[in-house]
N, C-alpha and C positions, 0 to 999 in steps of 0.2 A: 804705394797706394794712396789715392787722394782721400782726404778727410771730408766726410759729408757734414755740412753745417746744418744745424737745426733750422726749421722754418721760423720766420719771425712773425708769422700769423698764428694767433692763438684763438681758440674758440671762445675763451672767456672774454677776450678783448672785443671780439666781434659782437658777442651777446651784450656786453656793456654798452657798446655804441648803438646797437639796435634798441635797447631799453631807453637810452637817453633820447634817441630820435623819436621813439613812440610817446614818451612822457612829455618832453618839452618841445617837440617839433624841430629839433636841431638838424638842419639840412646837411651841415658839414659832417656830423656823426653818421648820418644815414649814407652819405656818399662814401665815407671811409669804409663803413661796414660792407656796403655793396661791392666796392672794389676788392676787398679782401675775400668776400664770398665768391666773386667771379674767379679770382685767382685759384681758390681751392676747387671750384667746380670745373674749370676748363683744363686743369692739368691732371692727368691720370696718376701722377705721383701723390697727389693729395686727396684722392677720392675717399680714402678711408676716413680722413679727418672731416671731410665734407659730409659724409653719411652720418657720422656721429653728431655733427652739428645740427643735422636735420631732425634730430630727436626733439629739439625744442620747437614748440608750436609757432613762435614768432619767426624763427629762422625758416621754418617750412612755409609760412605765409609769404615771406619775402622771396623765397625761391620760386613759389608758384606764380607770384605776380610779376616779378621783375626778371629773374634769371631764366626761368622755364627750362631747367636742366633735367627735370624728371624723365622726360622721354629719351634723352640722350643716354642717361645712366641705365635706364631700363633696357635700351637697345644693346648697350655694352654687356649687360648682365645676361642677355638672352631672354628677358621676359617679354611676352607677347600678349596683347589684348585679344579677346575673342572677337572674331569678325562678325559684324552686324549685317543684316540684309539691307540692300540699298532701297531707299524710299521710291515709291512709284511716282513718276512725274505726272502732274495734272496738265491738261491742255489749257493754254493761256487764251483768254478772250481779249480782243482789242478793247482798250479803255476809251470811253467817250471823252474823258478829260483831255486826252492827248490831242484830239481833233479840235476841241474848242480853244485850247490854249494857243495853238498855232494860228488860229484865225484872229484872236484878240490881240491888239497892239499893247505893248508894255506901257505902264503908266496910265491905264484907262481911268476914266472919271469915277468908276465904281470903287477904286481902291482908297483906303483911308490914309491920311497923311500922319506921319509919326510926330508926336509932340516933342518939342525941344525940352531937354532937362535943364538947360542953362538960362532960361528966361526968368 
């Protein structure tokens, strides 16, 4: 029987990298933490570890902003959001600006010139 090796990704290491990235703006630490979080999020083998990691608010914020895994995990768990009623569409009126823009040539005398910042 094959021996199962433990994962090299630890939640403490990920949280340390996220804290370092949030305090000092370290892009390398952020990219390492994101890569490890993606590994946990995209593999069903590590979902338990990922869900325990999401107890931390900083990890949850990174998940919502960057990884966006919440919907996939909810689908796998069978959770469903209540259906909302579709919004009624309003009839669109033709805009006057569309007609005037087409008739006016570009670079008209009425436009203001941008000031150079290097003079």
